[in-house]
Backbone and ligand atoms as CSV (ligand in chain L), in Angstrom:
chain,resi,resn,atom,element,x,y,z
A,1,MET,N,N,-8.016,41.667,-152.525
A,1,MET,CA,C,-6.815,41.658,-151.710
A,1,MET,C,C,-5.963,42.817,-152.305
A,2,LYS,N,N,-5.421,43.627,-151.352
A,2,LYS,CA,C,-4.440,44.712,-151.751
A,2,LYS,C,C,-3.048,44.194,-151.534
A,3,PHE,N,N,-2.206,44.536,-152.406
A,3,PHE,CA,C,-0.756,44.258,-152.136
A,3,PHE,C,C,0.066,45.357,-152.885
A,4,LYS,N,N,1.194,45.735,-152.258
A,4,LYS,CA,C,1.993,46.759,-152.774
A,4,LYS,C,C,2.879,46.204,-153.879
A,5,ARG,N,N,2.952,47.095,-154.935
A,5,ARG,CA,C,3.889,46.680,-156.007
A,5,ARG,C,C,4.855,47.934,-156.237
A,6,ASP,N,N,6.006,47.698,-156.485
A,6,ASP,CA,C,7.035,48.739,-156.919
A,6,ASP,C,C,6.419,49.537,-158.002
A,7,CYS,N,N,6.567,50.807,-157.979
A,7,CYS,CA,C,6.185,51.625,-159.123
A,7,CYS,C,C,7.402,51.865,-160.049
A,8,SER,N,N,7.342,51.166,-161.199
A,8,SER,CA,C,8.527,51.255,-162.124
A,8,SER,C,C,8.653,52.570,-162.836
A,9,TYR,N,N,7.522,53.358,-162.812
A,9,TYR,CA,C,7.533,54.580,-163.500
A,9,TYR,C,C,8.348,55.711,-162.738
A,10,CYS,N,N,8.317,55.712,-161.467
A,10,CYS,CA,C,8.971,56.657,-160.634
A,10,CYS,C,C,9.980,56.064,-159.716
A,11,SER,N,N,10.249,54.689,-159.800
A,11,SER,CA,C,11.184,54.113,-158.886
A,11,SER,C,C,10.804,54.383,-157.382
A,12,ASN,N,N,9.531,54.345,-157.210
A,12,ASN,CA,C,8.966,54.416,-155.778
A,12,ASN,C,C,9.179,55.783,-155.168
A,13,THR,N,N,9.387,56.846,-155.996
A,13,THR,CA,C,9.604,58.160,-155.421
A,13,THR,C,C,8.321,58.954,-155.453
A,14,GLY,N,N,7.359,58.561,-156.288
A,14,GLY,CA,C,6.120,59.249,-156.391
A,14,GLY,C,C,6.208,60.502,-157.334
A,15,GLN,N,N,7.379,60.750,-157.789
A,15,GLN,CA,C,7.590,61.973,-158.656
A,15,GLN,C,C,8.272,61.441,-159.990
A,16,VAL,N,N,7.881,62.204,-161.021
A,16,VAL,CA,C,8.613,62.051,-162.329
A,16,VAL,C,C,8.947,63.454,-162.755
A,17,ALA,N,N,9.697,63.566,-163.859
A,17,ALA,CA,C,10.153,64.857,-164.352
A,17,ALA,C,C,8.985,65.925,-164.550
A,18,SER,N,N,7.879,65.348,-164.875
A,18,SER,CA,C,6.741,66.293,-165.165
A,18,SER,C,C,5.917,66.552,-163.953
A,19,GLY,N,N,6.310,65.981,-162.826
A,19,GLY,CA,C,5.592,66.222,-161.590
A,19,GLY,C,C,5.165,64.966,-160.901
A,20,ILE,N,N,3.928,64.964,-160.401
A,20,ILE,CA,C,3.466,63.716,-159.647
A,20,ILE,C,C,3.414,62.551,-160.686
A,21,CYS,N,N,3.772,61.393,-160.201
A,21,CYS,CA,C,3.740,60.186,-160.945
A,21,CYS,C,C,2.221,59.780,-161.077
A,22,LEU,N,N,1.737,59.735,-162.190
A,22,LEU,CA,C,0.291,59.461,-162.378
A,22,LEU,C,C,0.015,57.942,-162.128
A,23,PRO,N,N,0.843,56.967,-162.677
A,23,PRO,CA,C,0.477,55.601,-162.422
A,23,PRO,C,C,0.280,55.260,-160.920
A,24,CYS,N,N,1.064,55.864,-160.075
A,24,CYS,CA,C,0.903,55.563,-158.599
A,24,CYS,C,C,0.286,56.661,-157.801
A,25,SER,N,N,-0.162,57.664,-158.542
A,25,SER,CA,C,-0.818,58.808,-157.891
A,25,SER,C,C,0.125,59.534,-156.870
A,26,GLY,N,N,1.411,59.450,-157.092
A,26,GLY,CA,C,2.380,60.117,-156.260
A,26,GLY,C,C,2.659,59.481,-154.889
A,27,ILE,N,N,2.107,58.233,-154.673
A,27,ILE,CA,C,2.389,57.607,-153.363
A,27,ILE,C,C,3.593,56.748,-153.507
A,28,GLY,N,N,4.185,56.457,-154.556
A,28,GLY,CA,C,5.414,55.714,-154.698
A,28,GLY,C,C,5.268,54.231,-154.768
A,29,TYR,N,N,4.100,53.711,-154.634
A,29,TYR,CA,C,3.836,52.306,-154.932
A,29,TYR,C,C,2.425,52.122,-155.476
A,30,THR,N,N,2.174,51.071,-156.051
A,30,THR,CA,C,0.908,50.820,-156.580
A,30,THR,C,C,0.266,49.582,-155.872
A,31,THR,N,N,-0.977,49.499,-155.975
A,31,THR,CA,C,-1.581,48.317,-155.347
A,31,THR,C,C,-2.362,47.711,-156.526
A,32,ALA,N,N,-2.718,46.430,-156.317
A,32,ALA,CA,C,-3.454,45.681,-157.401
A,32,ALA,C,C,-4.787,46.353,-157.625
A,33,ASP,N,N,-5.378,46.842,-156.570
A,33,ASP,CA,C,-6.756,47.499,-156.759
A,33,ASP,C,C,-6.666,48.648,-157.721
A,34,ILE,N,N,-5.592,49.516,-157.603
A,34,ILE,CA,C,-5.462,50.662,-158.442
A,34,ILE,C,C,-5.451,50.263,-159.904
A,35,PHE,N,N,-4.682,49.213,-160.178
A,35,PHE,CA,C,-4.447,48.978,-161.520
A,35,PHE,C,C,-5.355,47.925,-162.096
A,36,LEU,N,N,-5.996,47.147,-161.353
A,36,LEU,CA,C,-6.859,46.112,-161.954
A,36,LEU,C,C,-8.378,46.536,-162.118
A,37,GLU,N,N,-8.581,47.786,-162.031
A,37,GLU,CA,C,-9.956,48.326,-162.313
A,37,GLU,C,C,-10.178,48.108,-163.841
A,38,PHE,N,N,-11.296,47.499,-164.138
A,38,PHE,CA,C,-11.663,47.210,-165.510
A,38,PHE,C,C,-11.536,48.546,-166.301
A,39,PRO,N,N,-11.028,48.416,-167.568
A,39,PRO,CA,C,-10.542,47.277,-168.274
A,39,PRO,C,C,-9.027,47.244,-168.377
A,40,ILE,N,N,-8.371,47.315,-167.169
A,40,ILE,CA,C,-6.998,47.136,-167.074
A,40,ILE,C,C,-6.543,45.750,-166.800
A,41,PHE,N,N,-5.700,45.130,-167.576
A,41,PHE,CA,C,-5.305,43.778,-167.526
A,41,PHE,C,C,-3.794,43.651,-167.352
A,42,TYR,N,N,-3.497,42.500,-166.579
A,42,TYR,CA,C,-2.095,42.130,-166.581
A,42,TYR,C,C,-1.686,41.677,-167.998
A,43,ALA,N,N,-0.437,41.950,-168.379
A,43,ALA,CA,C,0.015,41.583,-169.751
A,43,ALA,C,C,-0.108,40.066,-169.909
A,44,TYR,N,N,0.120,39.261,-168.928
A,44,TYR,CA,C,0.022,37.844,-169.175
A,44,TYR,C,C,-1.397,37.448,-169.555
A,45,GLN,N,N,-2.480,38.221,-169.187
A,45,GLN,CA,C,-3.742,37.883,-169.612
A,45,GLN,C,C,-3.886,38.131,-171.097
A,46,ILE,N,N,-3.290,39.206,-171.637
A,46,ILE,CA,C,-3.277,39.406,-173.047
A,46,ILE,C,C,-2.544,38.330,-173.826
A,47,PHE,N,N,-1.364,37.937,-173.236
A,47,PHE,CA,C,-0.505,36.937,-173.853
A,47,PHE,C,C,-1.249,35.668,-173.954
A,48,ASN,N,N,-1.937,35.281,-172.801
A,48,ASN,CA,C,-2.663,33.984,-172.700
A,48,ASN,C,C,-3.846,33.917,-173.698
A,49,ALA,N,N,-4.336,35.137,-173.980
A,49,ALA,CA,C,-5.486,35.160,-175.022
A,49,ALA,C,C,-5.051,35.079,-176.387
A,50,THR,N,N,-3.702,35.091,-176.649
A,50,THR,CA,C,-3.184,35.154,-177.960
A,50,THR,C,C,-3.060,33.803,-178.597
A,51,ASP,N,N,-3.541,33.684,-179.745
A,51,ASP,CA,C,-3.490,32.416,-180.599
A,51,ASP,C,C,-2.042,32.444,-181.122
A,52,SER,N,N,-1.283,31.396,-180.759
A,52,SER,CA,C,0.176,31.403,-181.234
A,52,SER,C,C,0.286,31.413,-182.813
A,53,THR,N,N,-0.642,30.607,-183.426
A,53,THR,CA,C,-0.595,30.515,-184.900
A,53,THR,C,C,-0.821,31.874,-185.530
A,54,GLU,N,N,-1.868,32.587,-184.940
A,54,GLU,CA,C,-2.112,33.932,-185.464
A,54,GLU,C,C,-0.938,34.930,-185.134
A,55,TYR,N,N,-0.315,34.766,-183.992
A,55,TYR,CA,C,0.863,35.673,-183.758
A,55,TYR,C,C,1.932,35.322,-184.786
A,56,LEU,N,N,2.281,34.086,-184.975
A,56,LEU,CA,C,3.361,33.714,-185.977
A,56,LEU,C,C,3.084,34.173,-187.330
A,57,ALA,N,N,1.793,34.375,-187.723
A,57,ALA,CA,C,1.489,34.811,-189.039
A,57,ALA,C,C,1.672,36.350,-189.210
A,58,LEU,N,N,1.836,37.060,-188.191
A,58,LEU,CA,C,1.998,38.542,-188.185
A,58,LEU,C,C,3.294,38.879,-188.905
A,59,SER,N,N,3.387,39.971,-189.548
A,59,SER,CA,C,4.563,40.565,-190.139
A,59,SER,C,C,5.591,40.903,-188.969
A,60,ALA,N,N,6.810,41.110,-189.346
A,60,ALA,CA,C,7.824,41.420,-188.309
A,60,ALA,C,C,7.366,42.799,-187.704
A,61,ALA,N,N,6.919,43.724,-188.485
A,61,ALA,CA,C,6.518,45.064,-187.961
A,61,ALA,C,C,5.370,44.897,-186.906
A,62,ASN,N,N,4.436,44.022,-187.304
A,62,ASN,CA,C,3.261,43.828,-186.451
A,62,ASN,C,C,3.643,43.088,-185.180
A,63,LYS,N,N,4.590,42.067,-185.322
A,63,LYS,CA,C,5.100,41.388,-184.152
A,63,LYS,C,C,5.654,42.393,-183.197
A,64,ALA,N,N,6.359,43.314,-183.722
A,64,ALA,CA,C,7.059,44.355,-182.836
A,64,ALA,C,C,5.902,45.203,-182.144
A,65,LEU,N,N,4.909,45.501,-182.799
A,65,LEU,CA,C,3.800,46.247,-182.201
A,65,LEU,C,C,3.133,45.413,-181.092
A,66,TYR,N,N,2.925,44.049,-181.390
A,66,TYR,CA,C,2.395,43.246,-180.361
A,66,TYR,C,C,3.259,43.160,-179.097
A,67,GLN,N,N,4.566,43.129,-179.381
A,67,GLN,CA,C,5.510,42.977,-178.263
A,67,GLN,C,C,5.540,44.289,-177.423
A,68,LEU,N,N,5.246,45.418,-178.021
A,68,LEU,CA,C,5.144,46.622,-177.284
A,68,LEU,C,C,3.940,46.579,-176.309
A,69,VAL,N,N,2.874,45.943,-176.762
A,69,VAL,CA,C,1.649,45.918,-175.970
A,69,VAL,C,C,1.886,44.993,-174.807
A,70,VAL,N,N,2.375,43.762,-174.994
A,70,VAL,CA,C,2.590,42.819,-173.932
A,70,VAL,C,C,3.834,43.048,-173.078
A,71,SER,N,N,4.670,43.998,-173.441
A,71,SER,CA,C,5.840,44.318,-172.666
A,71,SER,C,C,5.438,45.305,-171.484
A,72,GLN,N,N,4.259,45.787,-171.490
A,72,GLN,CA,C,3.763,46.628,-170.389
A,72,GLN,C,C,3.340,45.650,-169.224
A,73,SER,N,N,3.503,46.211,-168.021
A,73,SER,CA,C,3.069,45.379,-166.903
A,73,SER,C,C,1.503,45.206,-166.936
A,74,PHE,N,N,0.904,46.308,-167.182
A,74,PHE,CA,C,-0.534,46.430,-167.256
A,74,PHE,C,C,-1.008,46.919,-168.620
A,75,VAL,N,N,-2.031,46.366,-169.122
A,75,VAL,CA,C,-2.524,46.763,-170.445
A,75,VAL,C,C,-3.847,47.389,-170.386
A,76,ASP,N,N,-3.948,48.630,-170.851
A,76,ASP,CA,C,-5.156,49.362,-170.774
A,76,ASP,C,C,-6.013,49.054,-172.002
A,77,MET,N,N,-6.994,48.304,-171.822
A,77,MET,CA,C,-7.863,47.861,-172.983
A,77,MET,C,C,-9.055,48.748,-173.126
A,78,THR,N,N,-8.993,49.959,-172.625
A,78,THR,CA,C,-10.077,50.909,-172.882
A,78,THR,C,C,-10.213,51.177,-174.380
A,79,GLU,N,N,-11.505,51.233,-174.730
A,79,GLU,CA,C,-11.828,51.669,-176.114
A,79,GLU,C,C,-11.152,52.894,-176.619
A,80,GLY,N,N,-10.463,52.869,-177.807
A,80,GLY,CA,C,-9.847,54.027,-178.278
A,80,GLY,C,C,-8.387,54.309,-177.724
A,81,LYS,N,N,-7.969,53.466,-176.730
A,81,LYS,CA,C,-6.608,53.636,-176.266
A,81,LYS,C,C,-5.711,52.692,-177.201
A,82,ASN,N,N,-4.386,53.057,-177.132
A,82,ASN,CA,C,-3.471,52.396,-178.096
A,82,ASN,C,C,-3.499,50.953,-178.043
A,83,ALA,N,N,-3.488,50.296,-176.835
A,83,ALA,CA,C,-3.326,48.879,-176.747
A,83,ALA,C,C,-4.492,48.191,-177.489
A,84,LYS,N,N,-5.744,48.567,-177.179
A,84,LYS,CA,C,-6.836,47.907,-177.780
A,84,LYS,C,C,-6.859,48.199,-179.272
A,85,THR,N,N,-6.678,49.430,-179.757
A,85,THR,CA,C,-6.634,49.769,-181.161
A,85,THR,C,C,-5.546,48.944,-181.880
A,86,THR,N,N,-4.376,48.820,-181.278
A,86,THR,CA,C,-3.419,48.048,-181.913
A,86,THR,C,C,-3.697,46.541,-182.037
A,87,LEU,N,N,-4.253,45.999,-180.932
A,87,LEU,CA,C,-4.520,44.511,-180.970
A,87,LEU,C,C,-5.747,44.364,-181.975
A,88,TRP,N,N,-6.624,45.265,-182.115
A,88,TRP,CA,C,-7.763,45.085,-183.071
A,88,TRP,C,C,-7.265,45.171,-184.542
A,89,VAL,N,N,-6.188,45.989,-184.717
A,89,VAL,CA,C,-5.545,45.963,-186.084
A,89,VAL,C,C,-4.929,44.688,-186.385
A,90,LEU,N,N,-4.126,44.179,-185.355
A,90,LEU,CA,C,-3.337,42.923,-185.568
A,90,LEU,C,C,-4.156,41.712,-185.816
A,91,PHE,N,N,-5.254,41.653,-184.986
A,91,PHE,CA,C,-6.085,40.469,-184.932
A,91,PHE,C,C,-7.516,40.881,-185.359
A,92,GLY,N,N,-7.804,40.583,-186.609
A,92,GLY,CA,C,-9.035,40.973,-187.224
A,92,GLY,C,C,-10.305,40.343,-186.663
A,93,GLU,N,N,-11.426,40.900,-187.086
A,93,GLU,CA,C,-12.665,40.339,-186.680
A,93,GLU,C,C,-12.740,38.831,-187.002
A,94,GLY,N,N,-13.258,38.092,-186.073
A,94,GLY,CA,C,-13.403,36.613,-186.217
A,94,GLY,C,C,-12.073,35.860,-185.924
A,95,SER,N,N,-11.003,36.513,-185.734
A,95,SER,CA,C,-9.799,35.751,-185.304
A,95,SER,C,C,-9.972,35.153,-183.918
A,96,ASN,N,N,-9.211,34.059,-183.657
A,96,ASN,CA,C,-9.261,33.472,-182.312
A,96,ASN,C,C,-8.817,34.386,-181.281
A,97,THR,N,N,-7.731,35.110,-181.532
A,97,THR,CA,C,-7.100,36.084,-180.563
A,97,THR,C,C,-8.175,37.157,-180.239
A,98,ARG,N,N,-8.795,37.764,-181.247
A,98,ARG,CA,C,-9.729,38.779,-180.908
A,98,ARG,C,C,-10.938,38.225,-180.053
A,99,ASP,N,N,-11.401,37.023,-180.516
A,99,ASP,CA,C,-12.498,36.454,-179.726
A,99,ASP,C,C,-12.141,36.163,-178.312
A,100,ASN,N,N,-10.874,35.720,-178.088
A,100,ASN,CA,C,-10.393,35.512,-176.730
A,100,ASN,C,C,-10.344,36.750,-175.882
A,101,LEU,N,N,-9.860,37.788,-176.661
A,101,LEU,CA,C,-9.824,39.151,-175.927
A,101,LEU,C,C,-11.219,39.684,-175.597
A,102,ILE,N,N,-12.088,39.513,-176.528
A,102,ILE,CA,C,-13.486,39.892,-176.268
A,102,ILE,C,C,-14.080,39.221,-175.101
A,103,THR,N,N,-13.695,37.901,-174.906
A,103,THR,CA,C,-14.165,37.109,-173.763
A,103,THR,C,C,-13.612,37.679,-172.482
A,104,ILE,N,N,-12.331,38.056,-172.419
A,104,ILE,CA,C,-11.864,38.589,-171.138
A,104,ILE,C,C,-12.370,39.918,-170.927
A,105,LEU,N,N,-12.666,40.665,-171.989
A,105,LEU,CA,C,-13.225,41.976,-171.793
A,105,LEU,C,C,-14.639,41.927,-171.305
A,106,GLY,N,N,-15.271,40.837,-171.687
A,106,GLY,CA,C,-16.677,40.638,-171.246
A,106,GLY,C,C,-17.685,41.585,-171.787
A,107,VAL,N,N,-17.344,42.077,-173.018
A,107,VAL,CA,C,-18.315,42.873,-173.689
A,107,VAL,C,C,-18.614,42.465,-175.074
L,1,ZN,ZN,ZN,5.068,56.146,-159.358
């Protein structure tokens, strides 16, 4: 199902200072289809995969990094991109959170 979403990057104008708004491809709105192509996730999916005990054990600096990741509407979990790299640093191999994220990534 497609549905329109406001583009928060360009305030629905399709343009940003550097030219065409890339998140909406210059059309001024986004659709679920554009943004939910694997491995793009809603932030709530990342939040739901997070083990609260593991989150609480993070340092203040790492909590701030985590909050940057989940404060995005959509989280790009592509290998080598900031979100995944950050989450993998915060939640080490064998942690519940990483295992949950691996499950939603399906890889
Ligand atoms: Zn836009």
